[in-house]
Each structure stands twice: as structure tokens, then as C-alpha cells.
N, C-alpha and C positions, 0 to 999 in steps of 0.2 A: 284037742290041741295040746293038752298037757302031756299026753303020751308021746307026742312028737318031740317035746323038749327032752325026753329021756334019752334021745339019740345024742344029745350033747355030752361029750366026755367029761368036761370039767363041771363038778358040782356047783361051783360058783356061777358058771354060765347058766346052768339049769335054773338056779334060784333067781338069777337076774331076769331071764326070759319069762319065767313064771310070774314074777312080781310085775314086770312090765305089762304082760298080757292081762293079768287080773286087774291091775290098776287102770289101764288105759283102753282096753279093747272095746268097751262099750262106747266111749267117746269117739274112738277111731271109726267104729262101725257107723255112728251117726254122721260123721264127716263123709264117709263113702256113700252112705244112703242118700244124702242130699245131692250128690252128683249122679248116682246111678238110678235112683228111684226104684230099687229092687233090693229087698232085704237079704236074699240069698247071695246076690252078687256082691253086696256090701260086705257080708261076712267073708266071702271068698277073697275079696280085696285085702282085708285085714290079715287073713291067714297067709295070703301070698307074701305080704310084707314081712311077716315073722319068719316064714320059711326061707325067704331070700336072705334075711339077716343071719339065719342059722348057718348059712354057707361060710360066713366070716363073723363068728361071734365076737371077735375082738372089736369090731366096729361099735357094737352096742356097749361093750364094756368100757370103752374110752369116753363115753358121753356121761357127763355129770347127771345124776338122777333128776335134777330140776330141769334139765334140757332134753330129756328123753321124749316127753310129750310133743314139743314142737317138731323134733326130728321125725317122730313116727307119724305125725299129722301130715307133714309134707310128703313123706313116702307113701302114705295111704292115699292122699289126694292124687298124687302122680299115678299110682297104680289104678285108681278108679278111672282116671282119664285114659290110661292105656287100654283098659277094658272097653271103654266107649269107642276108642279108635279101632280096636280089633273087630268089634261088632259092627263097625260102620255107622255107629250112632253119633259120632262126634259132630257130624254136620247138624244134628238136632240141637246141639248145645254148644255155644261158643265158649272159648276159654275164659273170657271175662265173666260170663254167666256162671260157669262152674265155680270160679273163685268166689263170686258173690254168694252162691248157694252154700259154699263151704265156710262162709264167714271170714274169708281171708282177703277179700278185696271189695271195693265199693265201685262197681262199674255203674255208670250212670250217664245221663245225657250230657253232663258237664265234663265228662272225661274226654281228654284230647285224643286226636287221631294217633299221636305218637304213643300215648299210654296204651291204647287198644292194640296198636301194632306191636309194641314191645311184649305185651302179654301173649299175643299170638306167636311171635317169634320164639319166646321162651318155651311154649308148648311143643315146638318142633325140635328143640335142642336134645342132645343126648342126655340121659338121665343125670349123670354126674355133674355136667355143666349146669343144667337147670337147677339141680339141688344146691350147688354152691351159690348161684345167684339168689335163689329164694332164701336160703339161710342168711345170706349177707344182707340183702336189701329188704326182705319182708320180715325177717325175724331179728334183724339187727345184730347178728353174731359177727364177731371179728374173724379174721383169717386164721388166727391161732386156734380158736375154738373149732372152726370148721375143719381145719387140718387135723386136729385131735380126733374128731369124729370119723373122718375119712381115712385116717392113717397116712396122711400126706404132710409134707412140710408146709408151713404157712406160706412160704415164698412160692411154692408150687401152686397152692390154692389161689393165691393172689394173681399169679400169671395166667392160670386157667380162666379166672373171672375177667381179667383184663382182655384176654384174647376174645372171649365170648362177647363182651361189650363192644370191643373194637369191630368185630365182624358184623354185629348188628348195626353199628354206626355206619359202616361202609355200605351195607345193604340199604339203609335209610337214605344216605346221601346219593347213592347210585340209582335211586328210583326203583329199587327192587322191593316194592311194597304193594 
């Protein structure tokens, strides 16, 4: 993986990616493994996340170091779920079960129908929308912080989140559940 980071032109970007990988790859692989139950696929998921981020290194550069792990964790979990979907194994594991396995949610018998439905709806969202909602609602990040990570104005992030929530509310009210 470290050879791949050499493709980054900016030495500061190379150092940041190497640091993030050395510091967090093991934990990220554990997150992916709990979802995929396959060590090779888990490693692939983590590498996919870093390769994707290398397409736009400024995204990682904008994140404060203490917030890189939550960001990478969400990205890794989403990538692992995408792998399950592509392999047709998503039906074997529900979204709430995957969150529980990844340690990011507590699905249980006391969970309301609405909560389960929201989790399932979020799993269907485009990656950027899902990421914004997860960072805001699950990680407690504000729109300024999310905007800095995604390279968007906080107002844009807030509007994207509001539209996603409104669409889900309309589907819920309309009986599309």
C-alpha cells in the first residue's frame, strides 16, 4: 500500500496518507471484517477506501487528525456494505445487523420500526448523502466540520442533509415503507 502512496505528488499528502494508514488500517480492517467475515475482503475494503481518497487528497488533508478515524470508519463500513451488495450477499445481513457488528449501532428488539426503516433507507442513499447524515447524526459532527471534510460550504451540506431527511419523511408518510 505504501508504494501506492508514492503516486501522490505532494510530499505532505504522502506523509498524511502513510500516517493515516499506519495508524488506523488495523482498526479499519477489523470494522470491515465484522461486516464481511472475510479477511481478504476486509483488507480490500480498507485499501479501496484509501485508493478512492487518493483521487482527491485534499479531502483527507482538510480533516483534523483527531477526526480522521471516524471519517475513515464510516467510509470503510460503507465500502464493506457495498462489497456485500455487489456480491449479492446483502440479503444475508441487514443494515442494522451490519451496524451492530461494526459497533456503530445497537439494533435490538426494542428498536422501533421507524429506526429500522431509517437505517435501511440510509443504506440505499448515494454515498455522499449517506456520509453527511452519518457524520452528522451518528458522529455528532456539525455542518461546518462536514463541509470542511467534503470540500463543500456548510450551507450546502445542511441543504443536502435537509433534502435527504425530507425525502425520507415523505416516503415514510406516503406509505412507501
